Structure formats: structure tokens, C-alpha cells
N, C-alpha and C positions, 0 to 999 in steps of 0.2 A: 402568522409571522411574527405579531408583537408579541405574544408570548415569546415566541423562541429568544428575541432580543431580550425582554425582561430577565429570562430563566438564564440565561450567558450560553444557552442553546443553538444560536444562529451560524457560531462559526462550526462547530461539531457536526450538525445534521448537512449543511453545506457539505463540509469535507464525505461525510455523508455519501453525500448524491453523487460527486466527482466521481468515486467508485462504485455508485450502482450501475446495472446493467439494463440495457433499452432490449425489448424483444421488437425486431421489425414487423413479424406477422401480427402483435396484438396491437400495436401501435405504429404501425405504417407511416402514419403522417409527422412524429416525432422523429423518426429514424430518417426519412427526408430532411427534415430540418437538422439534424444534427450532420447529417452531409453537408448541409450546404454549408452551415458555422463553420465545417472542418476547410470549407476554402476561403471563409473569411479569415478562420484565423491563420491560413498560412500567407492569405496575402499581407496583413495586418505585419505577421513578423518581416516581411517581405521588407514592404513600407518603412517600417522602425528599423531596417538593418539590423535585424534580429534571430535570420534564418539560423543562424550557427547555435542558437539556446534550444534548436530541438532538431534532433535530426528522425528523418523520417523513416516511414519503413517504406524500402524500395525492394521487390523482388528480386532484381539484378545486385543487389549490393549489402555487404554485412553492414548490419547494424552495429556501431561500437557500444551504445546504451544497453544491450541486451547480451545476456548469453552464449555461449556457445550452443546451448542446448533449445534454446528461446530462438536463434537464430536458424539453425536447423529446422524448427518442427513452422518457422514463421507462421503463427498464430497462438491461437489459447487452446488448450487441452480443455477436452469436457468430457467430464468421467473420471475414470481411475486409469484407462490405459496409458495414456503417455503423460499423466500427472509424473513433476520432477522427479518424487522422492522413486516411481517404478521406471523410469525413461529407459535409465541403461541396461534395465534386466528385460525390456520388450523385446521378442525376438524379430518384428519387423524393422525396429532400429537398428538393432544387432545385424541384421541381413543389410541393409543399406550399408551403416558403419565398414563392413568388408567388402562389398561390393565396391565401395570410392576408396579403401585402402586405407582407412582413418582408423581402426581396431587400435591399430601400434601407436600411432602419434599421439592419438588420444590419453591410452595408458601411459605413455611418457607423460603428457601432459600433468595428468592426475596424481604422477607420483613426484613429478616437480612440485606441485601443489601441497602435498601432502608433505614432502620434505621441508619445502618454504614455512607452512604454517605450523608446524610442532618445533621449529626452531624460533620463529616470532615470538609464540608463546608459552617458549618453556621455562618461563619464570614467573608465568600467570596461572593461577587456581583455575577450577575448572566453573566456578561460579563467578568470573571474573565478567563486570559487562563486557568490555571490549572484545571478548571470546565469543560471546555471543555475537554479537554485532557485525564482526569482519571475518569471521573464522569459516572455511567451507563447507565446515561438518562438524556436529554438536559434539558438547562436552562429554556424553555419555560415548561416542565411538573415539574420544580421541587415545584410549590406550591401543588399541586397534591399530589404529594408521600410525602410533609410534614405534610398533613392533614391526608393522610392517616396514617402515624405512630402515628402522635397524637393520632387516635378514635381507632386503631387496636393492641392489645396488642399481637395477637396472628392470626396462619390462622385460630380456631375455631371462631374467634370474627366477620368475615367476614358477612358483610350484606347478605342479602339474594335480590332475582331477579335478573334484570337485571344490575344493580347497583353492586352488589356483585358478578357477573361475570366477567363486565368489570375489576375489583379490582383484580381479581383471574389471569385474561389475562394480566394484566399491571405487576404484580409479578409474574407471571411465564415467560412473556418475560425478564424480569429484569434479572432471574435466570439464562436464556438460555444465555444470553450476560456475562456471570459469568466466569471468568477463576481466579483459584487460584492462579497459578503461577505472574500472573499480578497485580490480586486486592488485594491478600492474607488476606483475612478476617477468615481462617481456617473455611470454611465453607464444605468442601469435604473432605472425608478420604479413603482410599482404599477400603473398600468394598461399599460405596456410587458408587462409578468409576467401579468397577464391576457391579454395577445395572444398570449403564450408557451404560456400553459397551452390556449388555443384551437387554436394549431396542433400540440400534443400530442395533443389529441382528434381533428385529423385527421388527423396521420401515423399515428396507429392504427386509426383507424377506415375509411382508405382505402387499409390495407396491403394489393397483392396477394398473392394466394395464394402465387405464386414466391418471396416476402421472407417467409413466412412464420413461416421459422425462422430469420429473419437477425436477431431478437430476441427476447429474453427478458423480460416487461412484468413490473414488480412487482404483485404480488397479496397482499393482507394475509392469504388464507387457505391459502396454499401457498409452498413455499421455493422461491427463485430459482434452478434450478442451473446457472445463469452467474455468479452470485454469491458471497461469499466469504463463509464462516459466519459473521462476525462482523455485516457488513453484513446478512445474515440475521436472524441475531436481535434486532439493533437495530431494523428496518424502515425504515431511517431512514438520517442522517449525525449524527455527533458534530458539535455546534455548533463553529466558530472562532473566536466572539467574545469568551470566556471563561477566563480563565485555570486551568488545571488541568482542563478541563473532560476530557478523553481520559483522564487517570489515573483521574478518578473514577470516568468511565463505564467505563472495564476494570476497575477494580476490584469493581463491583457486576456487572458480566457474571458476572466470574470466578465470585464468591457465587453467582447464580445457576445455574451449569453445574455445580459442584460440588453443591449441593443436589438436581440435578433430576436427578444422575449420567451428567452426558453431559460431565465433565473428560476420561476416557478416551478418549473419541471425539475430541476435539481433538488429543490428543497422536499419536493414530491416523495424523488426517488430517497432521498435522505431516509424521510421520515418512514418509508416503508420497509428499511435495511430493519433486519432483526437484531436482537441484541442478547448477548447471553446473560442471562438475570444474575447468575452467580458470581461471576467474573468479577475479580480482585483489580484494583488499580494498579500500576506500575510498568514500567519499560517493557515487560514481557506480554502485554495485553494483546491476545490474537485477535481473528477477525470477528466483529461481533461482538467483543468483549469492551464493556464501559469500566471508566475510572471512578471514582469517589464524587469527584464532582460532578460528574453527567449524572451521575445516579441522582445526585439532591436535584440537580437541575429537572431531570425527567417527573421526579416526586411533586416539586412546586409546580411546574407547569399541568401536570393531572389534576390537580388540588384546583389551580385558578379559573381549568379551564371549563369546571364545573360551577363556576360562578357562585358559591355557596353565600349566602345569609352573613357567617361571620368567617373571617378567615385569621388562622394565627400563623407568625410567620418567625422563623428564630435565626437568628445569625449564627453561625457554630465555632465553633473554637477555631475550627483551623482557616474560617474566612472573616478573622474578624477586621481584617485589612484587605478586601477584595479593592481592585484598579478603579474600579466607578461606582463606588459606596452610594455616593450620594443621588447619582443620575440614576442609578437601578431603584435606591427607592421612593425617589420622584415619580419614575415611572409606574412602579408598584402601587403608590397612593391616588396617582391617577387613574390606573386602571379600577379600584375598588372603589371609585366617587361614587356616593349614594350607598354605600353599603359596610359592612362592620370588617375593620382592621386592627389586629392587635400585633404589632412587632415588638420581638424581643431584642433590644440590643444590647452590644456586649458594652462596659465599663469603658472601652476605649472610645466609644465614641460621642463626642461634641455635641450636644441637644442645641447647643449656643450658635452652630452654624446650618442648623436646618429648620425650615419652616415649622409654625408651632402645632403640636398634637393637642386635641381634646384633653388628654388627661395623660399625666404623666405617672408611672408608681414606680418609686426605688425600693429596691429589693438587697438585702444583706444578709447572708447565711440564711440564705430558703425563707427568710422573714421580709414583710413589707416592711421598711422604713418610712 
């Protein structure tokens, strides 16, 4: 833990832990503790009159912080069967939508989403960050949906045959990713929400045994092994409509985790998370990817945890002005007390503000000055 703080990895590992998953079979005691902490979180939210900041999962109610597809599943997909990219193509879900008379309304919603998205982003290039952040389809599919919007005035005008079937699947897929709270196109009303909740009940009630393990449904009495730790603690979603909700809720969750003695488990889950060693930094980091700052921190922690006789540590060019430079340097020196430490400081470092070193060597143009 001291090394995580020293290397600046503590927040990174903690955030990874909140998305980590708990196996209730392998760790029954931890699973029970999380369910108990879930009740505590809800009680604290109520005591602080902040229930509105988290919309809980309720089997009988539509969750406005989740997409249409997430509301129908009311759980987490396990494996590829009901993964978001394949959901609209799955024959069982399509059968449920047909039985509930939802196929045509969802096609209409998908067409409206496509039309609005094409119009909103018409002046932006495919690589614009806003497109990735808010579009319901990737930039690679932009041409397809632009063509679809031009040639289809409504759901009744879709092509027949395999081509028309593909169009319907793609439009339903758009609709299943739609969230009124996030996208705000005004496409869902209270009556339609009730129809989607009815489809949720049909989906779960008629699920064939062969697909029983393809979805882990939300259950207030147990941990969902396919959901992250934070989602299990909240048993719901943080409201997107109120400024500062995420920061306030996470501070509250952290307080509960400390009081319940679970903070160490969060860090353990974070340390257990896998990373992609070849991932580059940037806004498009995928799950498991790490950026340059985290890679540097991991390299430094890997070195220090082995307690070498001499450690040589350089402040890199893009790290010349870290926020807590003096504090971290003081921690580093304290942690290396009695062992050798060589620190390469940038020219901008003011040695007069730091405790004296045993020796200082000045270098100019690669030569000892």
C-alpha cells in the first residue's frame, strides 16, 4: 500500500478494484459482506437525503440510467450469447420482442436515433472525440447509417429479403443501446417503459435451460458475479442527471467500505486485474489497457518492491511538475533509508527547497559539471 501511494498508483488500483468481480462460490464470506455493505450504502444515502443520486435496480421498474437492452436483460451477459454487439441478432431475444409486439417500435426508435445522430454529427470528421463519446454507432458504420437514413423514411419502407433483415437487426441494435437519460432524443415515454418491463419478465420467465447461464440476473439478496464490485454495492446506477453525483456517491461508497473493513478487498481486486502490456495511452483505452503514467508507476513499484541495494530513479520529461513532487520524493527517501538511492532531477527542481542530499552532481550536455 505504501508503494502504491508512493508511485501514484493507489487511485488507479482502487478504481480497478471497483470494477473487479467477486465469485460468491470461491469467496462466500466476501460476497455476504458486500450484500451487507449494499444495505449500508442504501441506508447512508437515505440518511443524507441523497437517494436520488443512485437509481436502484428494481425488477418491477424501468431503470432510467440503463439502456433499453440492459433493462430487458436486467442482469449481466455472460459469454457472447447476449453481448451488446450480438444482442439484436439473438433469435431468442428476437422471439421475445415479437411476442411482446416490440420489434416494430424498436425499429422506429433505431431509425430515429440513426437520423438524429447523422444530423448532429454531420459536420464532424469520423475521428472527432465527440463522435466516439456520444454516437450510438462507431465511425466505421457511419456511411451505412447515412445511406439507410436517406433511403428509409420509416420502418415500413425497409427492404425485403436478407438485406432488409440486416437493416432491421442493425436498427434494433441501435435502439437497444439507447438511453433516454443519456441521449435525450425523447423517444421513450412511461407507457413504453411499462412494455419494456413486461418484456423483461417474459425474457427471464421463458429463458430456455440451454441459455440459463448466459445471463446473471440482478438479485437484491446476492452478489452478481458478472457485475463489478461498485455496481454490486450500489445495486443500481449513479444518476446522470445531477452534477457531481458520481464524485459524491463514490466518496460515500469509499466511506462505507472503510467502515465495513472492505477497502483492502477493493485493492486486492485491483491488483488482481489484468492489463494489456502493449496498450498505448489516450482517451480510447480499452478494458485492461494502461496509459504511460500507469506503466511508469508499475515499473517503479516493481523495482522498489524487490528492495534493491541501489535504486536509480529519474524524473521523466513529462513528469517534471508532478502535483505532489516534494511529498513523493520525501516518501521515496524515507522508504529507501539505509539503502542506496540516486535520483535524477530535472533542471527545474529547486534543491534549496529540499532536505540536503549526501551528494549532488550537476550534469550539462552529458558532462559532469
